[in-house]
TORNU-496664 format. One record per residue (C-alpha): x, y, z; residue number from 1; chain; residue in three letters. Coordinates in steps of 0.25 Angstrom, whole numbers, plus 5000, padded with zeros to 4 digits. Example, Ala and Ser with C-alpha at 12.3 -4.5 7.8 and 13.67 -1.06 7.14 Angstrom:
2
+------+-------+------+-----+---+-----+
: east : north :   up :   k : c :   r :
+------+-------+------+-----+---+-----+
: 5049 :  4982 : 5031 :   1 : A : ala :
: 5055 :  4996 : 5029 :   2 : A : ser :
+------+-------+------+-----+---+-----+
***
This chain:
248
+------+-------+------+-----+---+-----+
: east : north :   up :   k : c :   r :
+------+-------+------+-----+---+-----+
: 6204 :  4823 : 5119 :   1 : A : met :
: 6210 :  4824 : 5105 :   2 : A : met :
: 6201 :  4824 : 5093 :   3 : A : lys :
: 6200 :  4811 : 5087 :   4 : A : asp :
: 6204 :  4817 : 5073 :   5 : A : ser :
: 6218 :  4820 : 5079 :   6 : A : leu :
: 6220 :  4806 : 5084 :   7 : A : met :
: 6215 :  4800 : 5071 :   8 : A : thr :
: 6220 :  4809 : 5061 :   9 : A : arg :
: 6225 :  4804 : 5047 :  10 : A : arg :
: 6233 :  4809 : 5036 :  11 : A : thr :
: 6223 :  4810 : 5024 :  12 : A : ile :
: 6229 :  4809 : 5010 :  13 : A : arg :
: 6216 :  4805 : 5002 :  14 : A : gln :
: 6205 :  4815 : 5001 :  15 : A : tyr :
: 6190 :  4815 : 4996 :  16 : A : ser :
: 6186 :  4824 : 4984 :  17 : A : gly :
: 6179 :  4834 : 4994 :  18 : A : arg :
: 6185 :  4848 : 4994 :  19 : A : asp :
: 6189 :  4855 : 5007 :  20 : A : val :
: 6180 :  4866 : 5008 :  21 : A : glu :
: 6187 :  4880 : 5008 :  22 : A : pro :
: 6178 :  4884 : 5020 :  23 : A : glu :
: 6183 :  4872 : 5028 :  24 : A : leu :
: 6197 :  4874 : 5024 :  25 : A : leu :
: 6197 :  4889 : 5028 :  26 : A : asn :
: 6191 :  4886 : 5041 :  27 : A : gln :
: 6201 :  4876 : 5045 :  28 : A : leu :
: 6213 :  4885 : 5040 :  29 : A : leu :
: 6207 :  4896 : 5049 :  30 : A : ala :
: 6205 :  4888 : 5061 :  31 : A : ala :
: 6219 :  4882 : 5059 :  32 : A : ser :
: 6225 :  4896 : 5060 :  33 : A : ala :
: 6221 :  4896 : 5075 :  34 : A : arg :
: 6233 :  4887 : 5077 :  35 : A : thr :
: 6246 :  4891 : 5085 :  36 : A : gln :
: 6255 :  4901 : 5077 :  37 : A : thr :
: 6268 :  4908 : 5081 :  38 : A : met :
: 6265 :  4923 : 5085 :  39 : A : gly :
: 6251 :  4922 : 5079 :  40 : A : asn :
: 6257 :  4924 : 5066 :  41 : A : leu :
: 6251 :  4912 : 5058 :  42 : A : gln :
: 6264 :  4909 : 5051 :  43 : A : leu :
: 6257 :  4900 : 5040 :  44 : A : tyr :
: 6250 :  4900 : 5027 :  45 : A : ser :
: 6241 :  4889 : 5021 :  46 : A : val :
: 6241 :  4887 : 5006 :  47 : A : val :
: 6228 :  4880 : 5002 :  48 : A : val :
: 6229 :  4872 : 4989 :  49 : A : thr :
: 6216 :  4867 : 4982 :  50 : A : arg :
: 6219 :  4868 : 4967 :  51 : A : ser :
: 6224 :  4855 : 4960 :  52 : A : ala :
: 6234 :  4863 : 4953 :  53 : A : glu :
: 6241 :  4868 : 4966 :  54 : A : gln :
: 6240 :  4854 : 4973 :  55 : A : lys :
: 6247 :  4848 : 4961 :  56 : A : ala :
: 6258 :  4858 : 4962 :  57 : A : ala :
: 6260 :  4855 : 4976 :  58 : A : leu :
: 6259 :  4840 : 4975 :  59 : A : ala :
: 6274 :  4838 : 4971 :  60 : A : pro :
: 6279 :  4846 : 4983 :  61 : A : ala :
: 6272 :  4835 : 4991 :  62 : A : his :
: 6277 :  4823 : 4983 :  63 : A : phe :
: 6264 :  4822 : 4975 :  64 : A : asn :
: 6257 :  4816 : 4987 :  65 : A : gln :
: 6243 :  4814 : 4981 :  66 : A : pro :
: 6235 :  4821 : 4992 :  67 : A : met :
: 6241 :  4834 : 4988 :  68 : A : val :
: 6233 :  4834 : 4975 :  69 : A : gln :
: 6221 :  4826 : 4981 :  70 : A : gln :
: 6218 :  4834 : 4993 :  71 : A : ala :
: 6208 :  4845 : 4990 :  72 : A : pro :
: 6216 :  4855 : 4999 :  73 : A : val :
: 6231 :  4856 : 5001 :  74 : A : val :
: 6236 :  4866 : 5012 :  75 : A : leu :
: 6250 :  4871 : 5012 :  76 : A : thr :
: 6254 :  4877 : 5026 :  77 : A : ile :
: 6265 :  4887 : 5025 :  78 : A : cys :
: 6274 :  4893 : 5035 :  79 : A : ala :
: 6272 :  4908 : 5032 :  80 : A : asp :
: 6280 :  4920 : 5037 :  81 : A : phe :
: 6277 :  4928 : 5024 :  82 : A : arg :
: 6263 :  4933 : 5029 :  83 : A : arg :
: 6269 :  4937 : 5042 :  84 : A : thr :
: 6281 :  4944 : 5036 :  85 : A : thr :
: 6273 :  4951 : 5026 :  86 : A : thr :
: 6263 :  4956 : 5037 :  87 : A : trp :
: 6276 :  4961 : 5045 :  88 : A : ala :
: 6281 :  4968 : 5033 :  89 : A : gln :
: 6268 :  4975 : 5031 :  90 : A : cys :
: 6267 :  4980 : 5045 :  91 : A : arg :
: 6281 :  4986 : 5046 :  92 : A : gln :
: 6287 :  4974 : 5053 :  93 : A : ala :
: 6300 :  4967 : 5050 :  94 : A : his :
: 6298 :  4952 : 5049 :  95 : A : pro :
: 6309 :  4942 : 5051 :  96 : A : gly :
: 6303 :  4929 : 5047 :  97 : A : tyr :
: 6312 :  4924 : 5036 :  98 : A : asp :
: 6319 :  4914 : 5044 :  99 : A : asn :
: 6319 :  4899 : 5049 : 100 : A : phe :
: 6312 :  4902 : 5062 : 101 : A : leu :
: 6301 :  4909 : 5055 : 102 : A : ser :
: 6299 :  4897 : 5046 : 103 : A : phe :
: 6298 :  4888 : 5058 : 104 : A : leu :
: 6288 :  4897 : 5065 : 105 : A : asn :
: 6279 :  4898 : 5053 : 106 : A : ala :
: 6281 :  4883 : 5050 : 107 : A : ala :
: 6276 :  4880 : 5064 : 108 : A : thr :
: 6264 :  4889 : 5062 : 109 : A : asp :
: 6261 :  4883 : 5049 : 110 : A : ala :
: 6262 :  4868 : 5055 : 111 : A : leu :
: 6253 :  4872 : 5067 : 112 : A : leu :
: 6243 :  4877 : 5057 : 113 : A : phe :
: 6244 :  4865 : 5049 : 114 : A : thr :
: 6241 :  4855 : 5061 : 115 : A : gln :
: 6230 :  4864 : 5066 : 116 : A : thr :
: 6223 :  4863 : 5052 : 117 : A : phe :
: 6225 :  4848 : 5051 : 118 : A : cys :
: 6218 :  4846 : 5064 : 119 : A : asn :
: 6206 :  4855 : 5060 : 120 : A : leu :
: 6205 :  4850 : 5046 : 121 : A : ala :
: 6205 :  4835 : 5051 : 122 : A : glu :
: 6195 :  4839 : 5062 : 123 : A : gly :
: 6186 :  4844 : 5050 : 124 : A : ala :
: 6187 :  4831 : 5043 : 125 : A : gly :
: 6198 :  4834 : 5033 : 126 : A : leu :
: 6210 :  4825 : 5030 : 127 : A : gly :
: 6224 :  4830 : 5029 : 128 : A : leu :
: 6238 :  4826 : 5025 : 129 : A : cys :
: 6250 :  4834 : 5030 : 130 : A : phe :
: 6261 :  4834 : 5019 : 131 : A : leu :
: 6275 :  4834 : 5025 : 132 : A : gly :
: 6280 :  4836 : 5011 : 133 : A : thr :
: 6278 :  4851 : 5012 : 134 : A : thr :
: 6292 :  4854 : 5017 : 135 : A : ile :
: 6299 :  4844 : 5008 : 136 : A : tyr :
: 6297 :  4852 : 4995 : 137 : A : gln :
: 6293 :  4866 : 5000 : 138 : A : pro :
: 6298 :  4874 : 4988 : 139 : A : gln :
: 6288 :  4867 : 4979 : 140 : A : ala :
: 6276 :  4871 : 4988 : 141 : A : ile :
: 6282 :  4885 : 4989 : 142 : A : ile :
: 6282 :  4886 : 4974 : 143 : A : asp :
: 6268 :  4880 : 4972 : 144 : A : val :
: 6261 :  4889 : 4983 : 145 : A : leu :
: 6270 :  4901 : 4980 : 146 : A : gln :
: 6274 :  4903 : 4994 : 147 : A : leu :
: 6282 :  4916 : 4996 : 148 : A : pro :
: 6294 :  4918 : 5006 : 149 : A : gln :
: 6291 :  4915 : 5020 : 150 : A : leu :
: 6280 :  4905 : 5017 : 151 : A : val :
: 6284 :  4890 : 5018 : 152 : A : phe :
: 6275 :  4877 : 5016 : 153 : A : pro :
: 6276 :  4868 : 5029 : 154 : A : val :
: 6264 :  4859 : 5028 : 155 : A : ala :
: 6254 :  4854 : 5018 : 156 : A : thr :
: 6240 :  4848 : 5020 : 157 : A : leu :
: 6231 :  4840 : 5010 : 158 : A : thr :
: 6217 :  4842 : 5015 : 159 : A : val :
: 6204 :  4836 : 5011 : 160 : A : gly :
: 6193 :  4827 : 5015 : 161 : A : trp :
: 6198 :  4813 : 5018 : 162 : A : pro :
: 6196 :  4801 : 5009 : 163 : A : ala :
: 6204 :  4791 : 5017 : 164 : A : glu :
: 6206 :  4787 : 5032 : 165 : A : glu :
: 6220 :  4782 : 5033 : 166 : A : pro :
: 6225 :  4775 : 5045 : 167 : A : pro :
: 6231 :  4783 : 5057 : 168 : A : leu :
: 6246 :  4785 : 5056 : 169 : A : ser :
: 6254 :  4780 : 5068 : 170 : A : asp :
: 6259 :  4789 : 5078 : 171 : A : arg :
: 6271 :  4788 : 5088 : 172 : A : leu :
: 6267 :  4787 : 5103 : 173 : A : pro :
: 6266 :  4800 : 5111 : 174 : A : val :
: 6278 :  4796 : 5120 : 175 : A : glu :
: 6287 :  4796 : 5107 : 176 : A : ser :
: 6285 :  4811 : 5105 : 177 : A : phe :
: 6281 :  4817 : 5119 : 178 : A : val :
: 6292 :  4821 : 5128 : 179 : A : his :
: 6290 :  4825 : 5143 : 180 : A : ser :
: 6298 :  4837 : 5147 : 181 : A : glu :
: 6311 :  4834 : 5138 : 182 : A : thr :
: 6313 :  4826 : 5126 : 183 : A : tyr :
: 6315 :  4811 : 5127 : 184 : A : his :
: 6325 :  4806 : 5117 : 185 : A : asp :
: 6319 :  4792 : 5113 : 186 : A : pro :
: 6327 :  4780 : 5116 : 187 : A : thr :
: 6327 :  4768 : 5106 : 188 : A : pro :
: 6317 :  4761 : 5116 : 189 : A : glu :
: 6308 :  4774 : 5115 : 190 : A : asp :
: 6309 :  4773 : 5099 : 191 : A : ile :
: 6305 :  4758 : 5099 : 192 : A : asp :
: 6293 :  4762 : 5108 : 193 : A : arg :
: 6289 :  4774 : 5100 : 194 : A : phe :
: 6290 :  4768 : 5086 : 195 : A : tyr :
: 6285 :  4754 : 5089 : 196 : A : ala :
: 6271 :  4756 : 5084 : 197 : A : glu :
: 6275 :  4764 : 5072 : 198 : A : lys :
: 6285 :  4753 : 5068 : 199 : A : glu :
: 6276 :  4742 : 5070 : 200 : A : ala :
: 6265 :  4747 : 5061 : 201 : A : leu :
: 6263 :  4738 : 5049 : 202 : A : glu :
: 6263 :  4749 : 5039 : 203 : A : val :
: 6276 :  4754 : 5044 : 204 : A : asn :
: 6282 :  4740 : 5045 : 205 : A : arg :
: 6278 :  4739 : 5030 : 206 : A : glu :
: 6285 :  4752 : 5027 : 207 : A : phe :
: 6298 :  4746 : 5033 : 208 : A : val :
: 6296 :  4733 : 5025 : 209 : A : arg :
: 6293 :  4739 : 5011 : 210 : A : ile :
: 6304 :  4749 : 5012 : 211 : A : asn :
: 6314 :  4738 : 5016 : 212 : A : asn :
: 6318 :  4745 : 5029 : 213 : A : lys :
: 6321 :  4740 : 5043 : 214 : A : glu :
: 6313 :  4751 : 5051 : 215 : A : thr :
: 6302 :  4761 : 5050 : 216 : A : leu :
: 6312 :  4772 : 5053 : 217 : A : ala :
: 6320 :  4769 : 5041 : 218 : A : gln :
: 6307 :  4772 : 5032 : 219 : A : ile :
: 6308 :  4786 : 5037 : 220 : A : phe :
: 6323 :  4788 : 5037 : 221 : A : thr :
: 6326 :  4780 : 5024 : 222 : A : asp :
: 6314 :  4782 : 5015 : 223 : A : ile :
: 6304 :  4793 : 5020 : 224 : A : arg :
: 6313 :  4804 : 5026 : 225 : A : tyr :
: 6327 :  4802 : 5022 : 226 : A : thr :
: 6339 :  4810 : 5026 : 227 : A : arg :
: 6341 :  4814 : 5012 : 228 : A : lys :
: 6327 :  4818 : 5009 : 229 : A : asp :
: 6327 :  4826 : 5022 : 230 : A : asn :
: 6340 :  4833 : 5019 : 231 : A : glu :
: 6335 :  4837 : 5005 : 232 : A : ala :
: 6321 :  4841 : 5009 : 233 : A : leu :
: 6327 :  4850 : 5021 : 234 : A : ser :
: 6336 :  4857 : 5010 : 235 : A : gln :
: 6323 :  4859 : 5002 : 236 : A : thr :
: 6316 :  4865 : 5014 : 237 : A : leu :
: 6327 :  4874 : 5018 : 238 : A : leu :
: 6328 :  4879 : 5003 : 239 : A : asp :
: 6314 :  4882 : 5003 : 240 : A : ala :
: 6314 :  4889 : 5017 : 241 : A : leu :
: 6325 :  4898 : 5011 : 242 : A : arg :
: 6318 :  4902 : 4999 : 243 : A : arg :
: 6305 :  4905 : 5007 : 244 : A : gln :
: 6313 :  4914 : 5016 : 245 : A : gly :
: 6314 :  4907 : 5029 : 246 : A : phe :
: 6329 :  4904 : 5028 : 247 : A : leu :
: 6341 :  4912 : 5023 : 248 : A : glu :
+------+-------+------+-----+---+-----+
***
């Protein structure tokens, strides 16, 4: 049976004044390193931010979301091929990791580590918020954290002891994302079934109403994640990847 904490997990954006003890944090980080990793290379690094000054410097990169400065700890998890490259160079080897495939491998390692840490930290009673904004303005984070070539931020977590118990977020039914043997392209009838509960939620209906839209999907395409923003942020991401040495 799955642990109740996984089935009832919540995103926590409000934290108590209690600090996250360094010993506990280090234990969780060490345990998280037992997660899967490509070639056993552990292609990630974690920058721990505790100082108010550094949190204030990071906040604009995350659109000044309040929890960045309120949380006692902010973790920036980075795809890191610099350490491995330096190790190779110090051992008479010839690394070739300044390319997009290497970034994808390191980003996968970093995100696996991130999810393992989330599970362990929440099991210890901590609250977390995963900030998807990390790859929207990566250069700002790179500059604040002084990340060298072949190191790239891919995830940010705010961490602390919860001071709230928000409602559970809705989830699509399992049949919407599990495919047997081959991919099943959803039909319009499938879509109606998969999204019926989400679209019927009063909070989502209210989003549609106050934004003068016809459907919930339009909230995502026209307001939250627009083509214009996606294209602009994609270029920002590519530019940062190039500066960090993962693209020519």
